[in-house]
BALOBA-1460 file (C-alpha; in Angstrom, 3 decimals):
// residues 321
<rec num="1" residu="x" x="0.000" y="0.000" z="0.000"/>
<rec num="2" residu="x" x="1.350" y="3.461" z="-0.931"/>
<rec num="3" residu="x" x="1.866" y="6.010" z="1.813"/>
<rec num="4" residu="x" x="-0.105" y="9.260" z="1.393"/>
<rec num="5" residu="x" x="1.823" y="12.156" z="-0.153"/>
<rec num="6" residu="x" x="2.080" y="15.113" z="2.202"/>
<rec num="7" residu="x" x="2.471" y="18.651" z="0.805"/>
<rec num="8" residu="x" x="5.044" y="19.460" z="3.483"/>
<rec num="9" residu="x" x="7.926" y="17.067" z="4.215"/>
<rec num="10" residu="x" x="7.184" y="16.144" z="7.805"/>
<rec num="11" residu="x" x="9.005" y="13.024" z="8.974"/>
<rec num="12" residu="x" x="6.725" y="9.992" z="8.919"/>
<rec num="13" residu="x" x="7.157" y="7.761" z="11.974"/>
<rec num="14" residu="x" x="5.626" y="4.299" z="11.787"/>
<rec num="15" residu="x" x="4.768" y="2.870" z="15.200"/>
<rec num="16" residu="x" x="4.624" y="-0.904" z="15.608"/>
<rec num="17" residu="x" x="1.890" y="-1.753" z="18.103"/>
<rec num="18" residu="x" x="2.830" y="-4.645" z="20.405"/>
<rec num="19" residu="x" x="0.947" y="-7.866" z="19.770"/>
<rec num="20" residu="x" x="-1.326" y="-9.118" z="22.573"/>
<rec num="21" residu="x" x="0.487" y="-11.597" z="24.799"/>
<rec num="22" residu="x" x="-0.456" y="-15.259" z="24.590"/>
<rec num="23" residu="x" x="0.822" y="-18.101" z="26.768"/>
<rec num="24" residu="x" x="1.392" y="-21.695" z="25.682"/>
<rec num="25" residu="x" x="1.845" y="-24.259" z="28.466"/>
<rec num="26" residu="x" x="3.194" y="-27.669" z="27.477"/>
<rec num="27" residu="x" x="2.732" y="-29.939" z="30.467"/>
<rec num="28" residu="x" x="5.010" y="-32.999" z="30.320"/>
<rec num="29" residu="x" x="4.007" y="-35.686" z="32.806"/>
<rec num="30" residu="x" x="6.757" y="-37.423" z="34.753"/>
<rec num="31" residu="x" x="10.002" y="-35.770" z="33.699"/>
<rec num="32" residu="x" x="12.559" y="-34.698" z="36.292"/>
<rec num="33" residu="x" x="16.113" y="-33.466" z="36.556"/>
<rec num="34" residu="x" x="18.116" y="-36.645" z="37.068"/>
<rec num="35" residu="x" x="21.616" y="-38.014" z="37.357"/>
<rec num="36" residu="x" x="24.514" y="-37.616" z="34.936"/>
<rec num="37" residu="x" x="24.592" y="-41.353" z="34.191"/>
<rec num="38" residu="x" x="23.342" y="-42.074" z="30.647"/>
<rec num="39" residu="x" x="22.672" y="-45.730" z="31.493"/>
<rec num="40" residu="x" x="20.091" y="-44.520" z="34.032"/>
<rec num="41" residu="x" x="18.874" y="-41.264" z="32.488"/>
<rec num="42" residu="x" x="17.607" y="-41.625" z="28.878"/>
<rec num="43" residu="x" x="17.517" y="-37.841" z="28.436"/>
<rec num="44" residu="x" x="21.298" y="-37.922" z="28.203"/>
<rec num="45" residu="x" x="21.533" y="-40.229" z="25.197"/>
<rec num="46" residu="x" x="18.347" y="-39.447" z="23.272"/>
<rec num="47" residu="x" x="18.545" y="-37.130" z="20.251"/>
<rec num="48" residu="x" x="17.050" y="-33.933" z="21.665"/>
<rec num="49" residu="x" x="18.404" y="-30.953" z="19.702"/>
<rec num="50" residu="x" x="15.490" y="-28.609" z="20.470"/>
<rec num="51" residu="x" x="15.586" y="-29.245" z="24.212"/>
<rec num="52" residu="x" x="19.352" y="-28.812" z="24.194"/>
<rec num="53" residu="x" x="18.992" y="-25.450" z="22.486"/>
<rec num="54" residu="x" x="16.319" y="-24.340" z="24.948"/>
<rec num="55" residu="x" x="18.548" y="-25.399" z="27.845"/>
<rec num="56" residu="x" x="21.605" y="-23.511" z="26.620"/>
<rec num="57" residu="x" x="23.364" y="-26.327" z="24.776"/>
<rec num="58" residu="x" x="23.092" y="-29.191" z="27.251"/>
<rec num="59" residu="x" x="20.198" y="-31.338" z="28.496"/>
<rec num="60" residu="x" x="19.205" y="-30.638" z="32.081"/>
<rec num="61" residu="x" x="20.664" y="-32.881" z="34.787"/>
<rec num="62" residu="x" x="21.767" y="-32.408" z="38.386"/>
<rec num="63" residu="x" x="24.914" y="-30.539" z="37.340"/>
<rec num="64" residu="x" x="23.121" y="-28.485" z="34.696"/>
<rec num="65" residu="x" x="19.749" y="-27.382" z="36.001"/>
<rec num="66" residu="x" x="19.927" y="-23.608" z="35.437"/>
<rec num="67" residu="x" x="20.518" y="-21.724" z="32.233"/>
<rec num="68" residu="x" x="19.729" y="-18.373" z="30.660"/>
<rec num="69" residu="x" x="20.291" y="-17.806" z="26.976"/>
<rec num="70" residu="x" x="18.882" y="-15.798" z="24.106"/>
<rec num="71" residu="x" x="15.965" y="-18.192" z="23.672"/>
<rec num="72" residu="x" x="14.901" y="-19.553" z="27.055"/>
<rec num="73" residu="x" x="15.348" y="-19.761" z="30.815"/>
<rec num="74" residu="x" x="15.789" y="-23.155" z="32.497"/>
<rec num="75" residu="x" x="15.397" y="-23.554" z="36.251"/>
<rec num="76" residu="x" x="14.633" y="-26.443" z="38.631"/>
<rec num="77" residu="x" x="11.341" y="-26.506" z="40.537"/>
<rec num="78" residu="x" x="10.764" y="-28.586" z="43.655"/>
<rec num="79" residu="x" x="7.782" y="-30.881" z="43.065"/>
<rec num="80" residu="x" x="7.442" y="-32.279" z="46.587"/>
<rec num="81" residu="x" x="5.492" y="-29.228" z="47.844"/>
<rec num="82" residu="x" x="6.713" y="-29.778" z="51.402"/>
<rec num="83" residu="x" x="5.010" y="-33.165" z="51.729"/>
<rec num="84" residu="x" x="6.833" y="-36.441" z="52.459"/>
<rec num="85" residu="x" x="6.620" y="-39.373" z="50.073"/>
<rec num="86" residu="x" x="6.791" y="-39.574" z="46.298"/>
<rec num="87" residu="x" x="4.942" y="-36.871" z="44.341"/>
<rec num="88" residu="x" x="1.922" y="-38.133" z="42.396"/>
<rec num="89" residu="x" x="0.003" y="-36.808" z="39.407"/>
<rec num="90" residu="x" x="-3.409" y="-36.284" z="41.006"/>
<rec num="91" residu="x" x="-2.253" y="-33.887" z="43.699"/>
<rec num="92" residu="x" x="0.733" y="-32.481" z="41.773"/>
<rec num="93" residu="x" x="-1.360" y="-31.518" z="38.770"/>
<rec num="94" residu="x" x="-3.933" y="-29.987" z="41.099"/>
<rec num="95" residu="x" x="-1.127" y="-27.720" z="42.345"/>
<rec num="96" residu="x" x="-0.078" y="-26.755" z="38.809"/>
<rec num="97" residu="x" x="-3.526" y="-26.099" z="37.360"/>
<rec num="98" residu="x" x="-5.220" y="-24.475" z="40.370"/>
<rec num="99" residu="x" x="-2.413" y="-22.840" z="42.348"/>
<rec num="100" residu="x" x="-3.421" y="-24.741" z="45.511"/>
<rec num="101" residu="x" x="-1.108" y="-27.175" z="47.283"/>
<rec num="102" residu="x" x="-2.992" y="-30.380" z="46.475"/>
<rec num="103" residu="x" x="-0.891" y="-32.824" z="48.514"/>
<rec num="104" residu="x" x="-0.836" y="-30.554" z="51.561"/>
<rec num="105" residu="x" x="-4.611" y="-30.019" z="51.435"/>
<rec num="106" residu="x" x="-5.272" y="-33.738" z="50.982"/>
<rec num="107" residu="x" x="-2.656" y="-34.708" z="53.555"/>
<rec num="108" residu="x" x="-0.411" y="-36.721" z="51.239"/>
<rec num="109" residu="x" x="0.606" y="-37.212" z="47.640"/>
<rec num="110" residu="x" x="-2.091" y="-39.041" z="45.700"/>
<rec num="111" residu="x" x="-2.499" y="-40.263" z="42.149"/>
<rec num="112" residu="x" x="-2.641" y="-40.874" z="39.317"/>
<rec num="113" residu="x" x="-6.095" y="-39.286" z="39.529"/>
<rec num="114" residu="x" x="-7.120" y="-36.544" z="41.964"/>
<rec num="115" residu="x" x="-9.037" y="-37.598" z="45.079"/>
<rec num="116" residu="x" x="-12.733" y="-36.774" z="45.263"/>
<rec num="117" residu="x" x="-12.158" y="-34.215" z="48.008"/>
<rec num="118" residu="x" x="-10.139" y="-32.032" z="45.618"/>
<rec num="119" residu="x" x="-12.766" y="-32.025" z="42.866"/>
<rec num="120" residu="x" x="-14.610" y="-28.900" z="44.078"/>
<rec num="121" residu="x" x="-11.312" y="-27.005" z="44.189"/>
<rec num="122" residu="x" x="-10.404" y="-28.200" z="40.679"/>
<rec num="123" residu="x" x="-13.832" y="-27.198" z="39.382"/>
<rec num="124" residu="x" x="-13.768" y="-23.714" z="40.884"/>
<rec num="125" residu="x" x="-10.146" y="-22.609" z="40.621"/>
<rec num="126" residu="x" x="-8.629" y="-24.264" z="37.557"/>
<rec num="127" residu="x" x="-6.696" y="-21.898" z="35.326"/>
<rec num="128" residu="x" x="-8.870" y="-22.483" z="32.250"/>
<rec num="129" residu="x" x="-12.038" y="-21.520" z="34.090"/>
<rec num="130" residu="x" x="-10.489" y="-18.494" z="35.770"/>
<rec num="131" residu="x" x="-9.222" y="-17.156" z="32.453"/>
<rec num="132" residu="x" x="-12.610" y="-17.753" z="30.839"/>
<rec num="133" residu="x" x="-14.282" y="-15.852" z="33.663"/>
<rec num="134" residu="x" x="-11.966" y="-12.927" z="32.912"/>
<rec num="135" residu="x" x="-13.072" y="-12.932" z="29.286"/>
<rec num="136" residu="x" x="-9.852" y="-14.533" z="28.098"/>
<rec num="137" residu="x" x="-9.803" y="-17.202" z="25.394"/>
<rec num="138" residu="x" x="-8.292" y="-20.442" z="26.695"/>
<rec num="139" residu="x" x="-8.069" y="-23.919" z="25.194"/>
<rec num="140" residu="x" x="-7.061" y="-27.419" z="26.242"/>
<rec num="141" residu="x" x="-5.522" y="-28.495" z="22.937"/>
<rec num="142" residu="x" x="-5.612" y="-32.291" z="23.403"/>
<rec num="143" residu="x" x="-8.183" y="-34.020" z="21.200"/>
<rec num="144" residu="x" x="-10.055" y="-37.096" z="22.449"/>
<rec num="145" residu="x" x="-11.541" y="-40.025" z="20.505"/>
<rec num="146" residu="x" x="-15.171" y="-41.108" z="20.768"/>
<rec num="147" residu="x" x="-14.240" y="-43.941" z="23.137"/>
<rec num="148" residu="x" x="-12.966" y="-41.476" z="25.721"/>
<rec num="149" residu="x" x="-16.316" y="-39.672" z="25.864"/>
<rec num="150" residu="x" x="-18.136" y="-42.997" z="26.206"/>
<rec num="151" residu="x" x="-15.754" y="-43.891" z="29.034"/>
<rec num="152" residu="x" x="-16.266" y="-40.537" z="30.773"/>
<rec num="153" residu="x" x="-20.052" y="-40.745" z="30.421"/>
<rec num="154" residu="x" x="-20.032" y="-44.158" z="32.113"/>
<rec num="155" residu="x" x="-19.498" y="-42.382" z="35.423"/>
<rec num="156" residu="x" x="-15.842" y="-43.246" z="35.984"/>
<rec num="157" residu="x" x="-13.906" y="-41.189" z="38.490"/>
<rec num="158" residu="x" x="-10.579" y="-42.089" z="36.897"/>
<rec num="159" residu="x" x="-10.032" y="-38.828" z="35.027"/>
<rec num="160" residu="x" x="-6.972" y="-36.594" z="34.985"/>
<rec num="161" residu="x" x="-6.932" y="-33.103" z="36.483"/>
<rec num="162" residu="x" x="-6.906" y="-31.493" z="33.049"/>
<rec num="163" residu="x" x="-9.946" y="-33.353" z="31.730"/>
<rec num="164" residu="x" x="-11.769" y="-32.882" z="35.032"/>
<rec num="165" residu="x" x="-11.012" y="-29.165" z="34.985"/>
<rec num="166" residu="x" x="-12.719" y="-28.859" z="31.614"/>
<rec num="167" residu="x" x="-15.647" y="-31.160" z="32.310"/>
<rec num="168" residu="x" x="-16.427" y="-29.625" z="35.714"/>
<rec num="169" residu="x" x="-16.232" y="-26.110" z="34.244"/>
<rec num="170" residu="x" x="-18.339" y="-26.719" z="31.116"/>
<rec num="171" residu="x" x="-15.294" y="-26.175" z="28.907"/>
<rec num="172" residu="x" x="-15.677" y="-28.380" z="25.810"/>
<rec num="173" residu="x" x="-13.042" y="-31.033" z="25.161"/>
<rec num="174" residu="x" x="-11.798" y="-31.306" z="21.589"/>
<rec num="175" residu="x" x="-12.931" y="-34.246" z="19.460"/>
<rec num="176" residu="x" x="-11.892" y="-36.069" z="16.312"/>
<rec num="177" residu="x" x="-13.606" y="-33.351" z="14.281"/>
<rec num="178" residu="x" x="-11.185" y="-30.684" z="15.538"/>
<rec num="179" residu="x" x="-8.236" y="-33.038" z="15.142"/>
<rec num="180" residu="x" x="-9.140" y="-33.712" z="11.502"/>
<rec num="181" residu="x" x="-9.069" y="-29.939" z="10.881"/>
<rec num="182" residu="x" x="-5.670" y="-29.620" z="12.622"/>
<rec num="183" residu="x" x="-7.374" y="-27.636" z="15.388"/>
<rec num="184" residu="x" x="-6.417" y="-30.128" z="18.094"/>
<rec num="185" residu="x" x="-3.391" y="-32.268" z="18.983"/>
<rec num="186" residu="x" x="-3.276" y="-36.020" z="19.529"/>
<rec num="187" residu="x" x="-1.797" y="-37.103" z="22.864"/>
<rec num="188" residu="x" x="0.884" y="-39.062" z="20.980"/>
<rec num="189" residu="x" x="1.370" y="-36.298" z="18.348"/>
<rec num="190" residu="x" x="1.223" y="-38.711" z="15.408"/>
<rec num="191" residu="x" x="-2.451" y="-39.863" z="15.427"/>
<rec num="192" residu="x" x="-1.364" y="-43.327" z="14.278"/>
<rec num="193" residu="x" x="-3.802" y="-45.159" z="16.585"/>
<rec num="194" residu="x" x="-6.869" y="-43.091" z="15.770"/>
<rec num="195" residu="x" x="-8.093" y="-45.381" z="12.941"/>
<rec num="196" residu="x" x="-7.970" y="-48.301" z="15.426"/>
<rec num="197" residu="x" x="-10.058" y="-46.205" z="17.824"/>
<rec num="198" residu="x" x="-12.877" y="-45.909" z="15.309"/>
<rec num="199" residu="x" x="-11.751" y="-42.828" z="13.368"/>
<rec num="200" residu="x" x="-10.523" y="-43.964" z="9.937"/>
<rec num="201" residu="x" x="-10.800" y="-40.392" z="8.667"/>
<rec num="202" residu="x" x="-7.902" y="-39.233" z="10.845"/>
<rec num="203" residu="x" x="-4.668" y="-38.995" z="8.858"/>
<rec num="204" residu="x" x="-1.342" y="-39.483" z="10.679"/>
<rec num="205" residu="x" x="1.091" y="-36.592" z="10.960"/>
<rec num="206" residu="x" x="4.666" y="-36.276" z="12.151"/>
<rec num="207" residu="x" x="5.514" y="-34.823" z="15.569"/>
<rec num="208" residu="x" x="7.035" y="-31.837" z="13.753"/>
<rec num="209" residu="x" x="3.737" y="-31.176" z="11.952"/>
<rec num="210" residu="x" x="1.864" y="-31.490" z="15.252"/>
<rec num="211" residu="x" x="4.170" y="-28.865" z="16.768"/>
<rec num="212" residu="x" x="3.390" y="-26.482" z="13.913"/>
<rec num="213" residu="x" x="-0.309" y="-27.109" z="14.483"/>
<rec num="214" residu="x" x="0.076" y="-26.197" z="18.170"/>
<rec num="215" residu="x" x="1.450" y="-22.775" z="17.251"/>
<rec num="216" residu="x" x="-1.354" y="-22.200" z="14.735"/>
<rec num="217" residu="x" x="-3.878" y="-23.133" z="17.441"/>
<rec num="218" residu="x" x="-2.173" y="-20.901" z="20.001"/>
<rec num="219" residu="x" x="-2.336" y="-17.897" z="17.693"/>
<rec num="220" residu="x" x="-6.124" y="-17.915" z="18.165"/>
<rec num="221" residu="x" x="-6.130" y="-18.031" z="21.978"/>
<rec num="222" residu="x" x="-4.778" y="-16.131" z="24.962"/>
<rec num="223" residu="x" x="-3.855" y="-19.374" z="26.740"/>
<rec num="224" residu="x" x="-3.274" y="-22.812" z="25.259"/>
<rec num="225" residu="x" x="-2.547" y="-25.945" z="27.283"/>
<rec num="226" residu="x" x="-1.240" y="-29.228" z="25.887"/>
<rec num="227" residu="x" x="-0.575" y="-32.350" z="27.964"/>
<rec num="228" residu="x" x="1.951" y="-35.059" z="27.072"/>
<rec num="229" residu="x" x="1.658" y="-38.078" z="29.387"/>
<rec num="230" residu="x" x="3.628" y="-40.738" z="27.503"/>
<rec num="231" residu="x" x="6.818" y="-39.668" z="29.295"/>
<rec num="232" residu="x" x="5.341" y="-40.870" z="32.585"/>
<rec num="233" residu="x" x="4.145" y="-44.088" z="30.946"/>
<rec num="234" residu="x" x="7.630" y="-44.719" z="29.538"/>
<rec num="235" residu="x" x="9.209" y="-44.108" z="32.929"/>
<rec num="236" residu="x" x="6.966" y="-46.697" z="34.559"/>
<rec num="237" residu="x" x="7.831" y="-49.171" z="31.796"/>
<rec num="238" residu="x" x="11.583" y="-48.905" z="32.525"/>
<rec num="239" residu="x" x="12.148" y="-49.459" z="28.803"/>
<rec num="240" residu="x" x="15.124" y="-47.499" z="27.494"/>
<rec num="241" residu="x" x="13.935" y="-47.888" z="23.900"/>
<rec num="242" residu="x" x="10.412" y="-46.667" z="24.676"/>
<rec num="243" residu="x" x="11.721" y="-43.788" z="26.789"/>
<rec num="244" residu="x" x="14.020" y="-42.658" z="24.016"/>
<rec num="245" residu="x" x="11.170" y="-42.808" z="21.470"/>
<rec num="246" residu="x" x="8.746" y="-40.679" z="23.483"/>
<rec num="247" residu="x" x="11.460" y="-38.146" z="24.352"/>
<rec num="248" residu="x" x="12.566" y="-37.800" z="20.743"/>
<rec num="249" residu="x" x="8.968" y="-37.403" z="19.601"/>
<rec num="250" residu="x" x="8.547" y="-34.655" z="22.194"/>
<rec num="251" residu="x" x="11.682" y="-32.929" z="20.956"/>
<rec num="252" residu="x" x="10.525" y="-33.045" z="17.329"/>
<rec num="253" residu="x" x="7.145" y="-31.670" z="18.412"/>
<rec num="254" residu="x" x="8.871" y="-28.777" z="20.157"/>
<rec num="255" residu="x" x="11.050" y="-28.294" z="17.082"/>
<rec num="256" residu="x" x="7.990" y="-27.863" z="14.873"/>
<rec num="257" residu="x" x="6.446" y="-25.466" z="17.396"/>
<rec num="258" residu="x" x="9.550" y="-23.283" z="17.606"/>
<rec num="259" residu="x" x="9.770" y="-23.056" z="13.824"/>
<rec num="260" residu="x" x="6.714" y="-20.784" z="14.091"/>
<rec num="261" residu="x" x="7.043" y="-19.387" z="17.619"/>
<rec num="262" residu="x" x="7.013" y="-15.580" z="17.891"/>
<rec num="263" residu="x" x="8.833" y="-14.559" z="21.105"/>
<rec num="264" residu="x" x="7.535" y="-10.986" z="20.828"/>
<rec num="265" residu="x" x="3.894" y="-11.953" z="21.225"/>
<rec num="266" residu="x" x="4.025" y="-15.195" z="23.190"/>
<rec num="267" residu="x" x="5.386" y="-16.932" z="26.254"/>
<rec num="268" residu="x" x="6.122" y="-20.656" z="26.208"/>
<rec num="269" residu="x" x="6.241" y="-22.698" z="29.421"/>
<rec num="270" residu="x" x="7.213" y="-26.354" z="29.815"/>
<rec num="271" residu="x" x="6.826" y="-27.920" z="33.244"/>
<rec num="272" residu="x" x="6.154" y="-31.302" z="34.847"/>
<rec num="273" residu="x" x="4.412" y="-32.594" z="37.965"/>
<rec num="274" residu="x" x="7.074" y="-35.029" z="39.221"/>
<rec num="275" residu="x" x="10.127" y="-36.966" z="38.147"/>
<rec num="276" residu="x" x="10.019" y="-40.425" z="36.584"/>
<rec num="277" residu="x" x="11.494" y="-40.962" z="33.119"/>
<rec num="278" residu="x" x="14.881" y="-39.536" z="34.140"/>
<rec num="279" residu="x" x="15.538" y="-42.596" z="36.338"/>
<rec num="280" residu="x" x="14.822" y="-45.952" z="34.697"/>
<rec num="281" residu="x" x="16.187" y="-47.928" z="37.639"/>
<rec num="282" residu="x" x="12.745" y="-47.730" z="39.275"/>
<rec num="283" residu="x" x="9.123" y="-48.011" z="38.194"/>
<rec num="284" residu="x" x="8.192" y="-45.411" z="40.782"/>
<rec num="285" residu="x" x="8.194" y="-41.645" z="40.627"/>
<rec num="286" residu="x" x="11.149" y="-39.715" z="42.018"/>
<rec num="287" residu="x" x="11.583" y="-36.753" z="44.328"/>
<rec num="288" residu="x" x="13.836" y="-35.031" z="41.805"/>
<rec num="289" residu="x" x="13.094" y="-31.407" z="40.925"/>
<rec num="290" residu="x" x="11.330" y="-30.870" z="37.620"/>
<rec num="291" residu="x" x="12.458" y="-28.599" z="34.777"/>
<rec num="292" residu="x" x="10.785" y="-25.258" z="34.223"/>
<rec num="293" residu="x" x="11.593" y="-23.919" z="30.746"/>
<rec num="294" residu="x" x="10.299" y="-20.503" z="29.700"/>
<rec num="295" residu="x" x="10.781" y="-18.907" z="26.268"/>
<rec num="296" residu="x" x="9.719" y="-15.522" z="24.912"/>
<rec num="297" residu="x" x="10.764" y="-11.932" z="25.408"/>
<rec num="298" residu="x" x="9.262" y="-11.849" z="28.920"/>
<rec num="299" residu="x" x="10.840" y="-15.153" z="29.898"/>
<rec num="300" residu="x" x="12.981" y="-13.782" z="32.730"/>
<rec num="301" residu="x" x="10.105" y="-11.993" z="34.441"/>
<rec num="302" residu="x" x="7.833" y="-15.030" z="34.075"/>
<rec num="303" residu="x" x="10.430" y="-17.598" z="35.176"/>
<rec num="304" residu="x" x="11.334" y="-15.511" z="38.237"/>
<rec num="305" residu="x" x="7.770" y="-16.016" z="39.528"/>
<rec num="306" residu="x" x="7.904" y="-19.835" z="39.334"/>
<rec num="307" residu="x" x="9.421" y="-21.314" z="42.496"/>
<rec num="308" residu="x" x="6.964" y="-24.107" z="43.215"/>
<rec num="309" residu="x" x="4.292" y="-25.928" z="41.234"/>
<rec num="310" residu="x" x="1.668" y="-23.808" z="42.944"/>
<rec num="311" residu="x" x="3.131" y="-20.694" z="41.270"/>
<rec num="312" residu="x" x="2.155" y="-21.686" z="37.715"/>
<rec num="313" residu="x" x="-1.525" y="-20.698" z="37.746"/>
<rec num="314" residu="x" x="-1.043" y="-17.415" z="39.665"/>
<rec num="315" residu="x" x="1.755" y="-16.421" z="37.274"/>
<rec num="316" residu="x" x="-0.327" y="-17.171" z="34.193"/>
<rec num="317" residu="x" x="-3.142" y="-15.071" z="35.665"/>
<rec num="318" residu="x" x="-0.716" y="-12.264" z="36.456"/>
<rec num="319" residu="x" x="0.545" y="-12.122" z="32.883"/>
<rec num="320" residu="x" x="-2.978" y="-12.412" z="31.431"/>
<rec num="321" residu="x" x="-4.942" y="-9.987" z="33.631"/>
């Protein structure tokens, strides 16, 4: 478009208005900051170029758990929340997605699903609901097959904090229809099992393509949440081959996302609820700290607010008033 011609030669100053901030939270279940022994810690021998770049050139471990670079901030976060025993998903995820100390309120760590006594708290104070009540656009980007909805409608109480948060707050979960339009993400990134689950119309994609889709989805929302739970499953399996596969798929997914990521208009946060996959000597969770990785121009200010799992929701709300 041509600029208008002025009769007098006043200097023309073009102001670039800042884009509205959006936050993308990638929650990775069961990944901690472990030992420096590759035979124990699959993070140290998997091919993870994107994570290495985010962490300043080296994968996080006990001797490398803090980093600041031109792309991201890495810091360790204690996942025990001042409660004895091994952290568990039900209470740990309650802490992340509500800002309340789930294990302390319940009296102990509990999982994999949240106890019934925490359901009212999850319904009322989850981050998705609180942002919606502020008029903010928020989305849980995981898509679910028809079988999941049949399972949920059967009355089961074995549902994760994220799905409960949506269902108890009347926030719609994404379906195969959204996934087919690339408006949702499969829990395994690739969609390869969806035809077996009764959705032959779903075409597989690569983890890199799924990462690009996440950015395209995030561009339409103030807050986007994606959950990757296969890391926890791989840790429980104690299979080095499986652990390496799910970690490398995660890294490719992040690679596709960061191909499109705009640090001027967005903040990216990766965090976990407890350790697991970083120590394949045990089927159990660990008490290791978990990685907090923040990218974007406001990464330092955001990361400085995250000291415990309970800080995630309040910090998101602070940056999206």
